[in-house]
C-alpha positions in Angstrom: 0.0 0.0 0.0 1.4 3.4 -0.9 2.2 6.0 1.6 -0.6 8.6 1.9 0.5 10.3 5.1 0.2 14.0 5.3 3.4 16.1 5.0 4.6 18.3 7.8 3.7 21.8 6.6 6.7 23.3 8.4 9.1 20.9 6.7 9.5 22.8 3.5 12.5 21.6 1.6 15.3 23.8 0.3 16.1 24.0 -3.4 19.2 21.8 -3.2 17.3 19.1 -1.2 14.6 18.6 -3.8 16.9 19.1 -6.8 19.3 16.3 -5.8 19.1 13.5 -8.3 16.3 15.1 -10.3 18.2 14.5 -13.6 18.4 10.7 -13.4 16.2 10.3 -16.5 17.5 13.3 -18.4 18.5 12.9 -22.0 22.3 12.6 -22.5 24.6 15.6 -22.9 26.6 16.3 -26.1 29.7 18.3 -26.8 29.5 21.4 -29.1 33.3 21.7 -29.3 34.3 23.6 -32.5 30.8 25.2 -32.9 30.4 28.9 -33.2 26.9 30.2 -32.9 25.9 33.8 -33.6 22.3 34.7 -32.5 20.5 37.9 -33.6 17.7 38.6 -31.2 14.4 40.3 -31.9 15.4 43.5 -30.0 18.4 44.0 -32.2 20.9 42.5 -29.7 23.5 39.8 -30.6 24.8 36.8 -28.6 28.0 35.2 -29.9 28.9 31.7 -28.5 32.2 29.9 -29.3 32.1 26.4 -27.8 35.0 24.4 -26.5 35.0 20.9 -25.0 33.7 22.0 -21.6 33.4 25.8 -21.7 32.0 28.5 -24.0 33.5 31.9 -24.7 30.8 34.5 -25.3 29.9 38.1 -25.8 26.6 39.9 -26.0 25.0 43.2 -26.8 21.7 44.6 -25.7 20.1 43.7 -22.3 22.5 40.8 -21.6 25.5 43.1 -22.3 28.8 41.4 -22.2 31.3 43.5 -24.2 34.5 41.7 -23.1 34.7 37.9 -23.8 33.6 35.8 -20.8 34.3 32.1 -20.4 31.8 29.9 -18.6 30.8 26.2 -18.5 27.9 25.0 -20.7 25.5 22.0 -20.8 24.2 20.9 -24.2 21.4 18.3 -24.8 20.2 17.3 -28.3 16.4 17.3 -28.0 15.7 16.3 -31.5 17.9 15.6 -34.5 17.9 19.4 -35.3 17.1 21.0 -32.0 19.6 21.5 -29.1 19.0 22.8 -25.5 22.1 24.7 -24.2 22.5 26.2 -20.7 25.2 28.4 -19.4 25.4 28.1 -15.6 27.3 31.4 -15.4 30.4 31.6 -13.2 31.4 35.0 -14.7 28.3 36.5 -13.1 26.8 35.7 -9.8 23.2 34.4 -9.5 22.6 34.2 -13.3 22.1 31.7 -16.1 21.5 31.9 -19.9 19.6 29.2 -21.7 19.5 28.9 -25.5 17.3 26.6 -27.7 18.2 26.6 -31.4 17.4 24.6 -34.5 19.8 23.8 -37.3 16.9 23.3 -39.7 14.7 26.4 -39.2 17.6 28.5 -37.8 15.3 29.8 -35.1 16.4 30.4 -31.6 15.0 31.2 -28.2 17.0 32.7 -25.4 16.1 32.9 -21.7 18.0 34.7 -19.0 17.3 33.8 -15.3 18.5 36.1 -12.5 18.2 36.0 -8.7 17.6 39.4 -7.2 19.8 40.8 -4.4 17.0 40.9 -1.9 13.5 39.4 -1.3 10.5 41.5 -2.3 7.3 40.5 -0.5 4.8 38.5 -2.6 7.1 38.5 -5.6 9.4 35.7 -6.9 13.0 36.5 -6.2 14.1 35.0 -9.5 13.3 37.0 -12.7 13.4 35.7 -16.3 13.6 37.5 -19.6 12.9 35.9 -23.0 13.9 36.7 -26.6 13.2 35.0 -29.9 16.1 35.1 -32.4 17.7 33.6 -35.4 21.1 31.9 -35.9 23.7 32.6 -38.5 23.3 29.1 -39.9 21.0 30.0 -42.8 17.8 31.7 -43.9 15.2 31.3 -41.1 12.0 29.3 -41.9 8.8 28.4 -40.1 7.0 30.3 -37.3 8.9 32.7 -35.0 9.0 31.3 -31.4 6.4 33.2 -29.4 4.4 33.0 -26.1 1.8 30.3 -26.3 -1.5 29.4 -24.6 -1.4 25.8 -25.9 -0.7 24.2 -22.5 -3.6 25.9 -20.6 -5.9 23.2 -19.2 -3.4 20.4 -19.6 -2.5 18.1 -16.7 0.7 16.0 -16.8 2.9 14.1 -14.4 6.7 14.2 -14.7 9.0 11.3 -13.7 12.5 12.7 -13.2 14.0 9.8 -11.3 12.9 6.7 -9.3 12.4 9.1 -6.4 11.0 12.3 -8.1 7.4 12.4 -9.4 5.6 15.7 -9.9 2.2 16.8 -11.2 1.7 20.0 -13.2 -1.6 21.6 -14.0 -1.3 24.6 -16.4 -3.8 27.1 -15.1 -3.3 30.2 -17.3 -0.8 32.1 -19.4 0.8 33.3 -16.1 0.5 30.5 -13.6 0.7 26.8 -13.1 -0.1 24.5 -10.1 2.2 21.7 -8.9 2.4 19.0 -6.3 5.0 16.4 -5.4 3.6 12.9 -5.7 6.8 11.2 -4.8 10.0 12.6 -3.3 11.3 14.7 -0.5 8.6 17.3 -1.2 5.8 14.7 -1.2 2.5 16.3 -0.4 3.8 19.8 -0.8 2.7 22.0 -3.7 1.9 25.6 -4.7 0.7 27.8 -7.6 3.6 29.8 -9.0 4.3 32.2 -11.9 5.0 30.5 -15.2 5.8 31.3 -18.9 5.3 29.2 -21.9 6.7 29.8 -25.4 6.2 27.5 -28.4 9.4 26.8 -30.2 8.3 24.3 -32.9 5.6 21.7 -33.4 5.3 19.8 -30.1 8.2 21.7 -28.5 7.4 24.1 -25.7 9.7 26.2 -23.5 8.1 26.1 -20.0 9.6 28.3 -17.2 8.6 28.9 -13.6 9.4 31.2 -10.8 8.5 30.2 -7.3 7.1 32.4 -4.5 8.1 30.4 -1.5 11.8 29.8 -2.2 14.3 31.6 -4.5 14.3 29.1 -7.4 13.4 29.3 -11.1 13.6 26.7 -13.9 13.8 26.5 -17.6 12.4 23.4 -19.4 11.9 22.3 -23.0 8.9 19.9 -23.1 8.8 17.6 -26.1 5.1 16.8 -26.3 5.5 15.1 -29.6 6.3 11.4 -29.9 9.2 11.5 -27.4 7.3 12.8 -24.4 10.5 13.9 -22.6 11.5 17.1 -20.9 14.9 18.6 -20.4 15.6 21.4 -17.9 17.7 23.4 -15.5 17.3 25.1 -12.1 18.8 28.2 -10.7 18.2 28.9 -7.1 19.5 29.7 -3.6 20.5 26.6 -1.6 20.1 26.0 2.1 23.2 28.1 2.7 21.9 31.0 0.8 24.3 30.5 -2.1 23.4 30.5 -5.8 23.4 27.0 -7.2 22.7 25.5 -10.7 21.2 22.1 -11.3 20.3 20.0 -14.3 17.0 18.2 -14.6 14.9 16.1 -17.0 12.7 13.0 -17.4 9.6 11.5 -18.8 6.2 13.2 -19.4 2.9 11.3 -18.8 -0.1 13.2 -19.9 -3.1 12.8 -17.6 -5.7 14.7 -19.6 -6.9 18.3 -20.4 -9.9 20.5 -20.1 -11.3 23.1 -22.5 -13.0 26.2 -21.2 -16.4 26.6 -22.8 -16.9 30.3 -22.4 -14.6 32.9 -20.8 -10.9 32.0 -21.1 -8.2 32.3 -18.5 -5.7 35.2 -18.8 
């Protein structure tokens, strides 16, 4: 018989406690050594990435603004034959990460910057995220431009990240989602947090959240096509109050969905 005991409401786990081992079922990494990627973003900015075996040298204009070359580690995961998820858990900047999704077929790209603020602000997530659509220098862009999407509203999925991590998501609106831990150190805990969804390609959705209760944000690429896998990262403050980066990923199991018959959520 499964455990249905109620959780201790005062035993709220820190980011590093629940994130430990949450990448057991993640898709394998790949090296981008020898690849140079130049992204032109929709606001006119540019992000230039030159990949080595374990690190990337990069510069940026616009809001990210890195005029002198910086060197940071990177994590790259092929999601599909032509789509790669790349995260830069920045060491050159404190409490910040940059995540890039790009296609070698459509030459489209999507960039997310996650940042932890210096101080808490009441009733506001401490981690902030910015989003930009862009194109690569690999060829003439084709297909739809990545954009905010309402496609996940009403869907209910469970996510199996490891033998000990099982979470449920319900996508409430264009701004919020609800979650609960079904199995793991957060079992029985849940909340409704701020979220953002962008459609990158058919069946590929960038899903990001920013929690209220602890300083943590995440960036995921859900493949809701045939593969039903998700690949993601976390940026948050651990139990010692220090910024920490973690990888994540696993299997998606759709439970169902609802359609609103009249007035639609925001």
